[in-house]
C-alpha positions as CSV (number, residue, x, y, z in Angstrom):
1,M,95.7,232.0,99.1
2,F,93.7,229.2,100.6
3,S,94.4,228.4,104.2
4,V,93.0,225.9,106.7
5,G,91.8,227.3,110.0
6,R,93.1,226.2,113.3
7,N,90.0,224.2,114.1
8,S,89.5,222.9,110.6
9,K,90.0,219.2,109.9
10,V,92.2,218.1,107.0
11,C,90.6,215.1,105.2
12,V,93.2,212.6,103.9
13,F,91.6,209.9,101.6
14,E,92.8,206.4,101.8
15,R,91.8,203.2,100.0
16,A,89.2,201.4,102.1
17,Y,91.2,198.2,102.2
18,E,94.2,200.0,103.7
19,K,92.1,200.5,106.9
20,K,91.1,196.9,107.1
21,R,93.0,194.5,109.3
22,I,94.3,191.2,108.0
23,E,91.8,189.2,110.0
24,E,89.0,190.9,108.1
25,F,90.5,189.8,104.8
26,V,90.8,186.3,106.1
27,E,87.1,186.2,106.8
28,Q,86.5,187.7,103.3
29,F,88.6,184.9,101.8
30,I,86.7,182.2,103.8
31,L,83.4,183.7,102.6
32,E,84.7,183.6,99.0
33,C,85.5,179.9,99.5
34,E,82.0,179.3,100.8
35,I,80.5,181.1,97.8
36,K,82.6,179.0,95.5
37,N,81.0,176.0,97.2
38,L,84.3,174.5,98.3
39,S,84.0,171.5,100.6
40,K,83.6,172.1,104.4
41,W,86.9,170.2,104.9
42,T,88.8,172.5,102.5
43,I,87.4,175.5,104.3
44,A,88.3,174.1,107.6
45,Y,91.8,173.4,106.3
46,Y,92.3,177.0,105.2
47,R,91.2,178.3,108.6
48,Q,93.6,175.9,110.3
49,A,96.5,176.8,108.0
50,L,96.0,180.5,108.5
51,K,96.0,180.4,112.3
52,P,99.8,180.3,112.9
53,F,100.3,182.9,110.2
54,L,97.9,185.3,111.9
55,Q,99.5,184.5,115.3
56,F,103.0,185.3,113.8
57,L,101.8,188.6,112.3
58,N,100.2,189.6,115.5
59,Q,103.4,188.9,117.5
60,N,105.3,191.1,115.1
61,S,102.7,193.9,115.1
62,I,101.8,193.4,111.5
63,K,98.1,194.5,111.1
64,F,97.6,195.4,107.5
65,V,98.0,193.4,104.2
66,T,100.2,196.1,102.7
67,E,102.8,195.2,105.4
68,I,103.1,191.6,104.1
69,T,106.3,191.5,102.2
70,K,108.7,188.8,101.0
71,E,110.8,189.4,104.0
72,V,107.9,188.8,106.3
73,L,107.0,185.6,104.6
74,N,110.7,184.4,104.8
75,D,110.7,185.2,108.5
76,F,107.4,183.2,108.9
77,V,108.9,180.2,107.2
78,I,111.9,180.3,109.6
79,Y,109.4,180.6,112.5
80,L,107.6,177.5,111.3
81,K,110.9,175.6,110.9
82,S,111.9,176.4,114.4
83,S,108.7,175.0,115.9
84,I,107.7,172.2,113.5
85,E,110.1,169.4,112.4
86,N,107.9,167.8,109.8
87,T,108.4,169.4,106.4
88,T,105.1,168.0,105.1
89,T,103.2,169.8,107.9
90,I,105.0,173.1,107.2
91,N,104.1,172.8,103.5
92,S,100.5,172.2,104.4
93,Y,100.4,175.5,106.2
94,L,102.2,177.3,103.4
95,R,99.7,176.0,100.7
96,G,96.9,177.5,102.7
97,I,98.6,180.8,103.1
98,R,99.5,180.8,99.4
99,A,95.9,180.4,98.5
100,F,95.0,183.4,100.7
101,L,97.7,185.5,99.1
102,N,96.5,184.6,95.6
103,Y,93.1,185.7,96.7
104,L,94.4,189.1,97.7
105,I,96.2,189.4,94.4
106,K,93.2,188.4,92.4
107,E,91.1,191.1,94.3
108,E,93.9,193.6,93.6
109,I,94.4,194.2,97.3
110,L,98.1,193.1,97.0
111,E,99.6,194.8,93.9
112,N,102.6,192.5,93.4
113,K,102.6,188.8,93.5
114,I,104.8,187.6,96.4
115,E,106.2,184.2,95.7
116,L,105.9,181.7,98.6
117,R,107.8,178.6,97.8
118,L,107.2,175.3,99.5
119,L,110.1,173.5,101.3
120,K,111.7,170.6,99.4
121,E,110.4,167.3,100.8
122,E,112.1,163.9,100.6
123,E,109.9,161.5,98.8
124,K,109.0,159.0,101.5
125,I,107.5,155.5,100.9
126,K,103.9,155.8,102.0
127,E,102.8,153.5,104.7
128,T,100.8,150.6,103.3
129,Y,99.2,147.4,104.6
130,S,101.3,144.2,104.0
131,E,100.0,141.0,102.5
132,E,99.9,139.5,106.0
133,D,97.9,142.5,107.3
134,I,95.4,142.1,104.4
135,K,94.9,138.4,105.2
136,K,94.1,139.2,108.8
137,L,91.8,142.1,107.9
138,I,89.7,140.3,105.3
139,K,89.4,137.0,107.1
140,K,85.7,136.3,107.1
141,P,84.0,136.4,110.6
142,D,80.9,134.3,111.4
143,L,78.5,136.4,109.3
144,K,75.5,134.7,110.8
145,R,76.4,135.5,114.4
146,C,78.6,138.6,114.3
147,S,77.2,142.1,115.2
148,F,76.2,144.6,112.6
149,A,79.3,146.7,113.3
150,E,81.7,143.7,112.9
151,Y,80.0,142.8,109.6
152,R,80.0,146.4,108.4
153,N,83.6,146.9,109.3
154,W,84.6,143.7,107.5
155,V,82.9,144.9,104.3
156,L,84.2,148.4,104.8
157,V,87.9,147.3,105.0
158,Q,87.5,145.3,101.8
159,Y,85.8,148.2,100.1
160,L,88.6,150.5,101.0
161,L,91.2,148.1,99.7
162,E,89.1,147.6,96.6
163,T,88.6,151.2,95.6
164,G,91.1,153.5,97.4
165,N,88.2,155.9,98.0
166,R,88.8,158.8,100.3
167,L,87.1,158.7,103.7
168,S,85.1,161.9,103.0
169,S,83.7,160.1,99.9
170,V,83.0,156.7,101.7
171,I,80.9,158.2,104.5
172,N,78.6,159.8,101.9
173,I,78.0,156.7,99.7
174,K,74.4,155.6,99.7
175,V,73.1,152.1,98.7
176,G,71.5,153.7,95.6
177,D,75.0,154.8,94.4
178,V,76.1,151.1,94.1
179,D,75.3,149.5,90.7
180,L,75.8,145.8,91.4
181,Q,74.7,144.8,88.0
182,N,77.5,146.8,86.3
183,C,80.0,146.5,89.1
184,I,80.4,150.2,89.7
185,V,80.0,152.8,92.5
186,E,79.1,156.4,91.8
187,I,81.2,158.8,94.0
188,K,79.1,162.0,94.4
189,H,81.1,163.6,97.2
190,S,84.8,164.1,96.4
191,K,87.5,166.4,97.5
192,N,87.4,168.5,94.3
193,K,83.6,168.5,94.0
194,S,83.6,166.3,90.9
195,H,81.6,163.1,90.4
196,Y,83.4,160.0,89.3
197,F,82.9,156.3,89.2
198,S,84.8,153.5,91.1
199,P,84.7,150.1,89.4
200,I,84.5,147.1,91.7
201,S,85.2,143.4,91.1
202,R,82.6,140.6,90.9
203,S,83.9,139.4,94.3
204,M,83.3,142.8,95.9
205,C,79.9,143.0,94.3
206,K,78.9,139.7,95.9
207,I,80.2,140.9,99.3
208,L,78.2,144.1,99.0
209,K,75.1,142.3,97.7
210,D,75.0,139.8,100.7
211,Y,75.7,142.7,103.1
212,I,72.9,144.9,101.8
213,R,70.5,142.0,101.7
214,T,71.4,140.6,105.2
215,W,70.8,144.0,106.9
216,G,67.9,145.1,104.7
217,L,69.6,148.3,103.6
218,K,67.4,150.5,101.4
219,E,68.5,152.6,98.4
220,D,68.4,155.9,100.4
221,D,70.4,154.3,103.3
222,Y,74.1,155.1,103.8
223,L,76.2,152.1,102.6
224,F,78.2,152.2,105.8
225,P,75.9,153.6,108.5
226,T,76.0,153.6,112.3
227,Q,74.1,150.9,114.2
228,N,71.1,153.3,114.3
229,G,71.2,153.9,110.5
230,L,72.7,157.3,110.7
231,Q,75.6,158.7,108.7
232,M,79.0,157.9,110.3
233,T,81.3,160.8,111.1
234,K,85.0,160.8,110.2
235,N,86.0,160.3,113.8
236,A,83.5,157.4,114.3
237,I,84.7,155.5,111.2
238,Q,88.4,156.1,112.1
239,K,87.7,154.7,115.6
240,A,85.8,151.7,114.1
241,I,88.7,150.9,111.8
242,R,91.3,151.4,114.6
243,D,89.4,149.0,116.9
244,Y,88.8,146.5,114.1
245,N,92.4,146.4,113.0
246,T,93.7,146.2,116.6
247,R,91.4,143.3,117.4
248,R,92.8,141.4,114.4
249,G,96.4,142.0,115.4
250,V,97.2,144.6,112.8
251,K,99.3,147.5,114.1
252,L,98.7,149.9,111.3
253,T,95.3,151.5,111.8
254,S,95.3,154.4,109.3
255,I,92.3,154.7,106.9
256,H,94.4,156.7,104.4
257,A,96.9,153.8,104.3
258,F,94.1,151.8,102.5
259,R,94.3,154.4,99.8
260,H,98.1,154.1,99.6
261,T,97.8,150.3,99.6
262,F,95.3,150.4,96.7
263,A,97.6,152.8,94.7
264,K,100.7,150.7,95.4
265,N,99.0,147.5,94.4
266,Y,97.5,149.0,91.2
267,I,100.8,150.4,90.0
268,A,103.0,147.5,91.1
269,S,100.7,145.1,89.3
270,G,100.9,147.0,86.0
271,G,98.1,149.5,86.2
272,N,97.9,152.6,83.9
273,P,98.7,155.9,85.8
274,F,96.0,157.7,83.8
275,K,93.4,155.2,84.9
276,L,94.7,155.4,88.4
277,K,94.2,159.2,88.4
278,Q,90.5,158.7,87.6
279,L,90.2,155.8,90.1
280,L,91.6,158.0,92.9
281,G,89.6,161.0,91.9
282,H,92.7,163.2,91.5
283,K,92.3,166.5,89.7
284,T,95.7,166.4,88.1
285,L,98.4,163.8,87.6
286,E,100.8,165.4,90.1
287,I,99.8,163.2,93.1
288,T,99.3,160.2,90.9
289,N,102.8,160.5,89.5
290,R,104.2,160.2,93.1
291,Y,102.7,156.7,93.3
292,V,104.0,155.9,89.9
293,K,107.5,157.0,90.9
294,L,107.3,154.9,94.0
295,Y,105.7,151.7,92.7
296,S,105.8,151.7,88.9
297,E,106.6,148.5,86.9
298,D,104.9,147.5,83.7
299,L,101.8,149.5,82.8
300,K,99.4,147.4,80.8
301,K,96.5,145.5,82.4
302,D,92.8,146.2,83.3
303,F,91.2,146.9,86.6
304,E,90.1,143.4,87.7
305,E,93.6,142.1,87.5
306,H,94.6,144.7,90.1
307,S,91.8,144.0,92.5
308,I,93.1,143.0,96.0
309,I,89.8,141.5,96.8
310,E,89.4,139.6,93.5
311,R,92.9,138.1,93.9
312,F,92.3,137.0,97.4
313,Y,89.0,135.3,96.7
314,K,90.4,133.6,93.6
315,R,93.2,132.2,95.7
316,Q,90.8,131.0,98.4
317,S,88.7,129.3,95.7
318,R,91.8,127.6,94.3
319,I,92.8,126.3,97.7
320,K,89.2,125.1,98.3
321,R,89.2,123.2,95.0
322,K,92.5,121.7,95.8
323,N,91.3,120.4,99.2
324,D,88.0,119.0,97.9
């Protein structure tokens, strides 16, 4: 009969991952995101979304992934609801955690899929710029005397209204990405890493052409740079727009509201949702359909008929002819 001596050690084998703490798997997940070449903003979002989850697990002495159960997740949702009123914010955290859990399942670290459902949100009308706001924002300053920043911000505001591009895309556009002859801008930096094209109207082309020529911007320059010709940061461009809007008496200062305004205008004036999906750089129709539900009317016309900038300048031209 085999026996173990008093001083002998009994070796109990465990799967390696069972000894790893949850924090280690979070770092593995982040590394996987980096290897997949996800954008730095997506990776930062995942880190931020997982922070309260790790804090909650630590408070409840949950150290290993095998201890994450449906009950634990339910308790975490209740914990979030007790401290955060905004359902959209809660769902933002839950999406990040769901991505982490899916990673664990894919790597066969979690054996069974644990369903993490998002909270039901009321569909809210997204904040947009009014016609009166737009008139104030795109009123032409004295282009021969205004500063570079004022001129740039005036062009930038019109570009945002014209295209609905995301901020992360706009700060990366270079002059060489703008094809003024064919009225199109190539978007090389997007949220889902795909390249796509934003059409622009003839009026917008003229504005950009004059702006580029006036300030001597070269092909490799950023289209909307700092005064020193450097790339603008997100914070810098948000502050620039906030100051610009405030000086013109516009209370709304959100950059993302330009994107909502573009989508609302496109749908309300009869734009096709499938085209809108491409214009906004959406990966699926899910987000686009939210705009359609909020603003849809008749879906039939082409882009230039939906251009805020084109419509404004045509109106100005008509008024001018009438007064002449």
